N, C-alpha and C positions, 0 to 999 in steps of 0.2 A: 760618642753621638750626640749631636746637639737635639734632645730630644724635650719636649714639653706634655705637660698632662698626665706624668706616670704618675700612679699613686701607690700605695703601700700593700695593696690587696693582691691577689692572685691573677687578677684579670686588667693588669696596668697595660697602658697603651701610652704612645707616644708619637711624635711626627720628626720629620728632617726635610728641610728645604733641599730640593735637587732642581736646579736650573729654576725654571719660570713657576714649578710646582711644588705643593707641599704632599709629602707622601705619607700615609699613616703607618706607623710601625706598632705591629701587635707582640707583646709578650716581650720586650725588648730586654729584660733579664733572664729570658731563658737561656741556660749554658747549653751550648752547642758543641763546644772541645773542652771535656774537662781537662782542669790543669793538673799540677803534683804539687804536694806540698811537704814540706819537711818534718819528719817525726819529732815528738815532744821531746826527745833526747837530743836534738839537735842534728841527728843523720839524716841522710836524704831516704825518702821513701820510693823513690822510683827508680830503679836500675843503678844506682850509683850517683846520681845528681847530687852536685856539692854547690849549685848556684843560688839556694834558696828557693828552688820550686819554679814551677812555670803556672802563670796565671790563666783561669778559666777563660775560654773565648766565649762570649753571649753572642746574643742575636744583635743587640746594639753596635757590639764589635764588628761583626761579620758585615753589618748595614754600613757603619762608617767606612770600613777599609773598601767597600766597592764604592762607595760614594768619593772616597777619595783618589782612589786609582782609576776612574772614571775617564779621564783626560786621556791615558795612557792606552786603557783598553778598547775604550768605543770605536777605535779604527779598525779594531782586529774583529769586532762584532758586527757591524754596522751592515745591514742588508741579508744577513745571513738567517736561515731558520736555525733553531737550538733546540737542543735536548737538554733537560735541566736534571740536574742530579740532586734531589732533594733529601732533606734529614730533618723533618719537622720536629722531631722529639731528640735531635742531637745525635752525637755519633753512635752512642748506646741504643738508638732506637731503630725502627725499619727506616729502608732506604726505598725511594722511589724513582725511577728513572720516568720523567714526564716529557712526552711531546706535546699532546694535544694542550691547548692553552687551559687554564683553570678556569672554572665558572666567574670567578670574581673578577676575570682580567679587565683592567679598564679599558673605556672607550679609546681612551688617548693612545695607547698604547699600540704599536704596529703589530700586525699578523702576518703569516702568509700561508694560504692553504696549497700545498705540497700534494703531488699525485704520488699513490702507493698502489700495490697491487690491489685491486678490488675496492678502489675508493679513493679518500682524499685525507692528509691529516693535516689541521691547523696548529702552525708551529708559533711560539713568539718569536719574534725579531726584535731585539736591543738596539736601537738607534740613538738613545738618549741616556741621560743620567737618571732621569726620574723612573725609566723602565728598568735601568740596573738596580736601582734601591728598592723598588716594588718587588723585583724578582727576589733580591736577597731578603726581603721581609716573608717571603714564600719560603723561607729557609731553602732556599736554593745555593745549595754550597759551590756547587761545580757547573760551568757553562760549558758543555761540550756543542761545537759550532760543525756545521757543513763545511766542506771545503769548498761550496760553490755559493754564489749568490742566488736569493730567489727568483729575480727576475731573468736569470739564465742557469737553473738548474742542474742541466746536464753538461755544462760547461766549465770544469773547474778553474780559481783562479789560485790555488793553493795545491801543492804535490807535496805529502808528509811520509818520511821514511821514520819509523817507530823503531828505534834501538831499544831492544828488552832482553836485557841480562838473563843468564840463566840463575843468578844470585843477586841479592842485594850487595853488588859490587860494583861501584862507579869505575873502576879503573879499565874493564874491557869496554865500556861504554864510551870512554873518552876516547880509547885508541880506535875504536871502530867510528866514531864520530870524524876523527881527523883525516882517517883513510878514507871515507866517504867524502869529504871536503874534496881532498885532492883529485878523485875521479872527477866530482862535478865541475871542479876547474877545467878538467881535460874536455870535460862536455859544454865548457863555455857557460854555465847555470851557476849564477851567484845563488847562495844559499845561508839561511839563518839557523842559528841552533837556539833551542828552548830546553831548560830541563823540565821534565813533566811533574814535580813534586811527588813523584811516585819512587819509580827505580832508575827509569832509563832518562832518556833524551829524545827529542824530535828534530829532525832536520827539515829544514821547510824551504821550498823552492816556490817562487812566485810565477804565476804564468799570466798569458794573455787571454784566458778564455776563449781561445780559437779552436781547442782540441777537446774533443768529447772525452768523458772519463773513462769508455772502453780502451781507448788507445792512450791516454794518461797511466793508466793502470799498469798497461802492458809494458810502456816505456818502463815504469818504476821498477817492475817485476824484473825486466833485462837488468836494468842498474844493479839491483840486488845480485842478481846471480854473478855477474861480472866482478862485483864486490867481494862476495863469496868466495869465488873461485882465485882470488889474490891472496886470502888468507883462510883456507879452508878448515884450518885446527881451531880457528877462534871463531868465526862466523859461518852463520848456514841460512839457506832460505826453507827450511823443514817446517812446515806447519804444525807437524804432529810434535808436542813437547818429547815424548820419549825416544824420538829420532834425532834430537838435537845434541845429544851427548855432552852436556852442559855447555854447549856453544852459544854465542848470543845470536839471538834472532833479529833478522832484517825483515820487518813487517812492514808490507805496503798495502796490506787490505784495506785500509781505511779509504784507500783511493776509488771510492766508488761511491755512485748514485747513492743518497741518503745515508750515509756513512758519517761519523763524527770524529773528530779528535779535540781533545782537549784545547779550550782558548785562553791564550797567553793571560798571565795575571790570574787564573782562576785558583782558586782555593781546591784543596785535595781534601777530601774526607780522612785525614789522618792524624795522629798523633802531633800536636803542636802545631797545626793548621800551616801545612808546607804549601807552598804556591808555586804553580806551572810558571819560569821565570824564562823570558828572554834574555840571553846571555851575550856576549862578543866572542869571537873564535879565540882571542887570548884567554877569556875566561874559561873556555873548555880545556885548555892547557894546563890550567892552574889546579893543582892535587887538591886545594882546598875547597873546590867547587865540587859538590855532590848533586844528585837528583831534587835532594829536601834541603839544600842550603838557604833557601830563602822561606821565610814565612811572612804571615800578615803582620809581624812587628816590624819589619825591617826592609820587605821587598821595594817600599817606596823609592829607597835612595837610590836602588839597583835601576829603576824603572826611570830615574830623572836622569843618569847617565845616557841613555839613548843606546842602548846597546846595540840595536839593529841600523844605526843611522849610515852605517858604510854600504848598507844593501839597497840598490836600486829600487825605487817603489815601483816603478812601472814593471809587468810582468814580462817574461821572456817566451818566446814562441818556442815550443819543442821541435819543429821540423828541423833545425840544423844540429840541435843537439842529437836527435834520433839518427841522422847521417853519422855522426860523430861516434854514436854508441855502436851503430851496425859495423862498423869497421873494427870493434874490439871483440865483437862476439865471434 
């Protein structure tokens, strides 16, 4: 991190230049992701590591990561209400899921007042690098985004299938993703794949914002049912965990008003600081790729390959796909 003004006391501060603004960074040396170290006798201390250990990830590291990835991440955030997953004292401390903007939110950062039952919520909206850096300074480790934009919140421009395995095993995820892509190809819907940085994978379809959430969700549920019927021994749409019998869950519940999904290039609050990473379909097939393949230390190289460059930027209408899907039901 390019920080200035840090002292050796416990109340150090720094600053980062982000676009046309300078953003103050508080406690830049605060460890958010504890690393691992080698034992004094030369042996590993965490589960058999032999690579010399893993370095701590500090607040400064998190800020620098988000500043560096901004050009790739901001197009996926702009205009969207966000929910922030904050860890002010690191992974070992309490977690806060924040929708309302904090009291010290800067005047220059965008916000969106969104309707909820019985009132409104004022969400942060991240349109520029300075806002991304400011939110990282708030220890916002993970960014969860709406699937619609603030100017038309009832009409999503993203449809998300969350492939949730019963165990921490990526092979069922890989197989389900490729089967889902085949079905979406039948429906003439281009799709992107993204590791979640946790256990699973998201398959994302870009929409034209002409269809309301209720219809989008119904469509997604029918796609999931057709897919599960094609491989009932390995796939399920059962919401209850005890009814899944070890099968991978095709989760479409995020496709609703005010629901969120982890944003591309978001860091996940897990050991090693893994990142939710856009990948190509060739990479989905690669056995070396898993849900936590990329971390803050190496994801920028992946981002520079532009893994979603072959997916049309313009969202599709669901109407033709709905007709094709109805023929399969």
